[in-house]
Each structure stands twice: as structure tokens, then as C-alpha cells.
N, C-alpha and C positions, 0 to 999 in steps of 0.2 A: 230455404236456408242456404246461405252461400257455402260453397265447398272451400275449406281452408287450403286445399292443395292447388286450387286454380289461382294462377298468378295474373293480376291485372296488368294490361299493357302499360309499359313504361315504368312499372314499379320494380324496385330492386329486390331480389330474394333476401329473405331474412337470414342473417348469419349470426350465430351466437358469438358474443364477444369472448375473446380469450382472456383469461385472468392475467393481470400485468406481471405477476411473479409466479407463474405456474411452473410445474416441474420441468416442462420442455424448455422454457426460457432460461431457467436456472442452469440446466445442463448445457445449453448452448453457450451461455455467457461464460461458464466455468471452463468449457472446452476451449473457447476462444482465448481466455486468459492463459491457459497452460500452453497454448501454441504461440503466444506472443513473445517477441524478443525481450520485452520488459521483464517477463517472468524468468527467462533464462539468465538475464543479467542479475536479477535479484538472487537467484540460486548461487551464482558464482560469487557474488559479494558475501552472501551468508557463509559460504564454504571458506572463503579467505579469512573472514573475521573469526570464524570458529576455530580454524587451524592455528592462527596466530595467538588467539587467546589461550588455547589449551597448551600450546608449546611453551610459551613464556610463563604461564601460571604454574604448570607442573615443574618446569625446570628450576624456577626460583621460588618455590613454595615456602622455603624457610629463610629467605634472604631479605626480608623487609620488616625488621623489628619495630620500626616506627609505626607501622600500620600493617600487621600480619594479615589483615583481611583483604588487602589489595590482590595478592595472588589467588585467594579464594574467589574474589569477584571475577577474575579472569577465567578461572576453571569452570565456575558455574555458568557464566555467560557463554563460553564456548560449548559446553555440554548442551545447553538449551537450544542454542542456534543450530547445533548439529542435529538435535532431535527434530526441530522444525524442518530442517532440510530433508531429513530422511522421510518424514511424514509426507511432504509434498512431492518427493520423487516417487514414492509408492502411489500417491494419489494421481500423479501424472500418468503413470503406467496403467492404473486401474481405469481412469476415466476415458482414456484414449483407446484402450484395447479390450475392455470388458463391458458388456452391454447390460448386465443385470444390476439392479439396486443402485444405479448411479446417483439418483436423487438423495437417497438416504446416506450414501457414502459421502456426498458433498456436505450434507448437514453435520455428520460426525466430524469430518475434517475441519469444517468451519468452527465448531465448538472447541475442539482441541487447539486449533491455531489461535483462537481468540484468548483462551485461557493462558497459553504459553506466552503470547505477546503481551498480555497484561502483566504477567509475572516478570517478563523480561524488561518491560518498561519501568516497573517499580525497582527491580534489581539494578537497572542502569542508573537511576537517580541515586540509589544508595552507593553505587560505585563512584559516581561523581563526588559525593560527599567524602568518601574515603580517600580518593585520589587528590582532589583539589584542596581538601582540608589540611593536608600536610605540605602543601606547596611551599609555604613560606618558612618551613622548619626543616625540611628534608635535606640531607647531605649524602653524597655518594662515595666519599673517599675513605673515611675512617670507620672501619667495622666495629671497633671497640666501643665507640660511643653509640650504643644500641638505642638510646632514647631518640636519636635523630637519623639513624642510618637506614637506608634502603638501597638495594642494588640498582645502579643507574639504568641498566638495560630493562629491568622489570618495571621500574617506575615510568620510564619513558615509553615503554610499550603500552602500559595502561593509559598514560596521558594521551598519547597520539591515537590510540584506538578509540577513545572517547571522542576526541576531536573529529576523527574520520567519520564516526557514526553520526555526528551532528551534520557534517557536510553531505553525507549520503542521504540523510533525511531531508535536507534542504533541496538536494538534487531531485529526489523523487516527488517532492511537493511541486517544484517548478516544472517538472516534466509533464505533469497533468495539464499545464497551461501552454507550454512552449513547444514540446516535442510532438511532431506529427504522429498520429495514431495509426496503427495497422487496421485493416478491415475487420480483423477478428478481435480487436481490443474491446473490452467492455466499456471503455470510456469513449469509444468512437462516436457514439450517439450524442454524448455531452458536447464533444468538440463541434459536431455538426450543428447542434442547436445554438452554440455560442456564435458560430459564424453567421447564423441567420438573424441574429439580434439587430445588426445595423439595418438590414433590409426591412425588418418588421417596424423599426422606428421610423424609417422613411415612409412606409405605407401608412402608418398611423398619422404622421404629419400631413400627408396628402389628404387623408380623409378628414382631418380637422380643418384644413384650409378650404376644402371644397364648398361647404355651405356659404361661406363669405363671398367666394368668387361667384357663386350662383346668384346671390342677392345683388351683387354689383352688376351682373349682366342684365338682370331683370330691370333694375333701376335705370340702366342706360337705355333700354328699349322704350321705357315710358318717358 
């Protein structure tokens, strides 16, 4: 009976395959994400939008009778963004400097973030309806006509914050295609694979052309 521990000459030792999404890989990817410049830029953008939303929403909370929910939209949006920011700052410190229960912490953070982002997306759509729904009827000069009045600073803040969030969303979508990735970025592997696609196409084309060229060579010999 052959000894399973004896290795045949030329044979490669059997190595168990690592799971594609095991705890170690998840921790490595998450750590790389938190170290990336993209993550730091996202935190700064979240902080700026949160502060602007809270400042204008709280200051002019009673100054938009045409649509009183516009300042509420800004206050809630700023609060949720600030909460997401705090969660990820705490997660950043925990994952980089604490060694225990990282995998479970990442799972909890992902669940909370997904829930808050879903709520924020729905709230953003509602804010679009409230803000743009009064665009053709709002006026900023006569406070006595409450049916159409809204404070100009408040309305413009809501309007341009929504536009800026659209632009930021487009930027981050395009950044996955055009902006070079750092070595620690979780999308770095995707970029590398995308760069290899032209080479793979050329190799496939050469392989498909090879049989016909071989047949032509044989026919010429005969």
C-alpha cells in the first residue's frame, strides 16, 4: 500500500484551496479600503455635505412655508451622513489597531452601513421631490405670500446640495474606470483584469488562426 506522505518525483504538493471570500481575505480587503485615498476623500465629502445640510436646515427650519419639509430633509440627511461618518471613523481605528473580532466587526459595520445607505437613498429621492417639486412656484422676496415663499438661501442650499450629490456620485462611478488604483485598493484586481482583456483577445485570435495556417502549410508541402 502506497504511503500518502511519500511524494512522487515531479509532482506538486497538494495545497488546500483557500476560500474566495474567507475571513482573512475580507479583513485584508477592508484594511486596504480604509488605507486608500479614495476612502479619505469620501470621508471629507461626507463631512462637508453633513455640515452644510445641518447648518442650513437648522438655521432656516421655519423659513420655507411653501414646502416646510425642505429643511427637515436637510437636517435628517446631515444627521444620517454624520452617523455614517462616525461609524466608519470608529471602524477605521478598530480595524487598523485592534486585532480581535475583526471579521465580525466588519460584518456589523457592513450591515449598519447598508441599512443607512438604503434609507439615505430613499430620503434623497424624497428630497428631490420636495425641492424640485416647488421649483416653478417658489419665490424668495415676499414673505407675506406664504403659499409660495421660501427663504432663498435655504432653497438654493437644498437645490445645489442635491446637484452636488449627483456630481459626486458620477465622479465615484467614473473613478472606478479612469482613476488609477492604489496597491491596497479593493478594486485594484478588477483594474488589472480589465487591462489584460486586450492581451487575452489577441491570444484567442492567434489560437483561432493557427489551425488554418497549419493546413495551408501542409497543403503547400504536398
